[in-house]
N, C-alpha and C positions, 0 to 999 in steps of 0.2 A: 504494500500500500504506500501511497505517496504522503506528502505532508498535507494534512487537512488544514482548513482555515483556522480551526481552534488551536491546532498545534503551532501553526505559524504565529498566531497571536501570542501564545505562551512564550515562544522563542524570542519574540520581539519585545516582551515585557521588561526584560532586563533583570528579572528575578525568576530564575528557572529552578525546577526540581527534576533534573535529568539523570538518567542512568543508562547503562547499556545492558543488553540481554542477548544471549546466544542460544540457539537450539541446534543440537547435533543429532542427526538421524542416521543411525548405523544401517549397514546392509541387511541386518536381521530384523529391522523394523523398530528397534528400541529407540526412543527419543529421550534425550537428556537436555535439561534446561539449566542455564547458568546466568547469573547477573552479578554486576559489581556493586549493586545496592546493598545496604546493610540488612534489609529484610527481604523476604521472598516476594516475587511477583507472579501473576498468573494471567495469561491471555492466550488465545488461539488453542485452548485445550492443553496448554503446556504449563507446568509449574517450573519456574525459574528460581533455583536455589542460590542463596548467598553463601560465600565461603565454602563452596563445593569443589574447589580445586581447579578452576579455569578462569582466565581472563585473556584479554587480547590487546595487541598493540594497535597503533593507528592504521587505518585503512588507506592505502594508496590507490586512488581511482583517477581515471581520465575520461575524456570524451571520445577518444578514438577506439581502436580495436585492441589496444594493449591489454594484457591480462591484469585485472585488478587483483591485488594480493595483499596479504598481511600475515601475521603469525599469531597463534594462540599459545599460551603457556600456562603451566600450573603444576600443582603437586599431585603425585600419584597416591590414590587412596582406594580402599576396598569399597567405599560407599559410592564413589563417582567413577572416575576413570582409573582403572587398575592397570598395573604393569602386565598382568596375565592377559587381559583383553587386548592390549596393544600388541603383545607378542603373538597372540592368536590371529591378528589381522582383522579384528572386529571393527576397527576404525579406519581401515584402508578405504579410501574413496568415500568416506561418510559425508553426507550433505551437511553444510553449515549455513545457517541464516543468522544475521546479526541485525538488531534493531537499536535505535536510540528511542527512549521511551520516557514519558513523564510519569515518574513513579507515584505521584499523587493522583493521577488519572490515566490508567494504562490504555484507555481508548485513544489517547493522544500519543501516537508513536509513528515511526517511519522505518521501513526496511532499508538498511543502508548497505548490506552486503549479502550476496547469495553465491555459494560456490561449493567447493568440496575440499576435504583434507588431502594434502599431498604428502610430502615426506615427514615422518614423525621420528624425532630423536629423543632419547631418554637418558637419564643419568642422575645420580645423587638424589634419588627420590623425586625427581621432577621430569617433566616432558615439555617438548616444544614441537608444535605442529604447524607446518606451512599450510596456509589457506589460499586456494587458487580460485579465481573468479570464473564466471560462466563462459567468458570469451576464450578461455583456453581450448574449448572444444572446437573452435574455428581453425585451430592449427593441426587438427587430425587429418592425415592424408585421406583423400577421397578418390573414388573411381574404382573401376572393376579390373581385376587382374585376369588376364587370359592365360589359363593354365589347365593342363589336362585334369587335374584333381579339383574337387568341389571347393568352392570358396565359402560355403555356408558352414555354420556350426550346428551340429546335430540338435534338432529340436527348436531352432530359432525361427524367425519369421520367414526366412528364405527357404529353409529346409522343410518346415511345416510338419515334420514327423512327430508323432505323439510318443515320447519316450516312456510314458506311463502305460503303454499298451501291454497286455499280457505277453510274457515271453521275453521282455526286453529290460526287466529290472528284477532285482531280488532284495528283499529286506530280511535281515537276519541279525542275530546277536554275535558280536565279536567273540572269538574263541581263544586262539593263541596269537599273540602279537610279539613281533621281534623288531626292536629298534624303532618302533613307531612307523615303519614303512611296509613291513611284511605281515600279512594277515593270513593265518592258516585256518581252514574250515574242514571239518570232517567230511562234509559233503554239501554240495549245492546242486541238487539234481535238476535236470531239464535244460542245462546250458552247455553248449559245446566248449571244447578247449579253446582258449584265447578269445572267448565271446566278449569279455569285458575289457579287453585291451583298448586303451585310449578313451575309456569311458569315465564317467564321473563317480567318485566315491564320496558319499555324503554321510556325515555323522548325524544321527537323529536324536541321540540322548547322551547324557553325561556332560563332563566338563568341556568337551569339544563339540557340543551340539551346534549345528549350523555350519560347521567348517566343511570345506569341499576340497578334495584332492583329485588327482588324475592318475588313472591306472597305467602303470608302465608294463607290467607283465601279468598274465593270467594263465596259470597252468593247472591241468587236472592230471593227477597221477593214476596209475593203474588200479588202485583200490578205491578210486572215486574222490579222494581228498583233493581239496582245491587250495592253491596258494596264490594270493593276490598281492602284488607289490606296487606301491605308489612311487612316483618320481621323487618325492621328497616328504619328510615328516610334516604332519599337520601342526598348526600353531599351539595346540593343547593336547594333553595326553588322552589317548583312547585306552580304556581298560576292558578286561574281559566282562562281558555282559552288556556293554553299550550297544545300542541298536544302530546298525549302519544300513545304508542303501547303496547297491552297486548297479550302475546302468550300463547297458551295452555300449560299446565303443565303435567308432567309425574311422576307417583309415582314409576316407574321402576319395576312394577309387570308384569309378562308375560301376564296376562289377559288384562291389560291396553294396552300393546304393540299390542296385537292381535285385540282387539275390538275397541279401541279408535283411534289407528293410522294405523291399518292394515299393520304393519311393522314387523311381527313376524320372518320373515326370517333373519332380522338383529338383533334380540334379543341377547344381550351379557351377559346373565345370565345363571344359571343352575337350572331351576325350579324343576327338579327331583332329585336334590342332597339330600341324606338322612339327616334328621335333628338330633338334639341332642337326642330326644326321641328314635329314631331308634338305635343310637349308644350305648345307655345304656340298650336297651331292651333285654329280654331273653325269651326263649320258656316257655309257660305255658300250662297246660293240656287243659284248655277250649279254647285256642286260635287256630287260623288257622295256622298251621306250614307246609305249602306245599313246601316251598322253592321257590315259584313263585314271580312274580313282586309285589312290594308294590303299584304300580299304575295300576289300572284296567281301 
């Protein structure tokens, strides 16, 4: 919201009751509110707590397309922003909104920043988080890549495949865990060897609930036992009994899209694009030089 006429009049009065407030929305949907006022504030359905471990520096803003930026900093605490949650990546890319507000009448306020958290550093019981404005998204490379393999992500708007369909995911309790990356199960029936490679591994309960990893290897032994290995450990510990969900993976080949997912109509690659060998080839006497299609 912009500056209302009442708020403008308050600012012009020469005797103001102003404070700042921030709302942080994490990827898991949790919303935390902070304020530099000495008592709590509440608006837009958010409670903004004082002395809760977060404040911010001045916001650098401009009229062009340069990225508005600032920093927030504060103390690590179990009640607000904890070191464990930062290590788990729960604040990576979190949305941040900042207001200047009349604490005597919170209906008089203005949104002065909206963006997301960038790099977070921590040490000596404190943290510093870089805040990046919305215009940063304009710097993302756009355009389509012409490549034999699919450019979509399994289940996204381009792929359109329902990863929750029967036969493409399994939910089960963690059994044997090694170094936080290897998960051994006595049996996961109904899924072929390597079915989950490149798929998502989501933790549904426990300290790591909501964290997502990517499956590196998925092997089934002769006795039916299954070993699932992630590319890297999750940000929080997964223990025996925690519920996890494993989803089928896609290697982005046209054959996989057609045979494994039956989704070839939504394939977002170019399987018939000529390769480098064709680009540098030349006619030879013993070859077939008919000028016809390279694909029969």
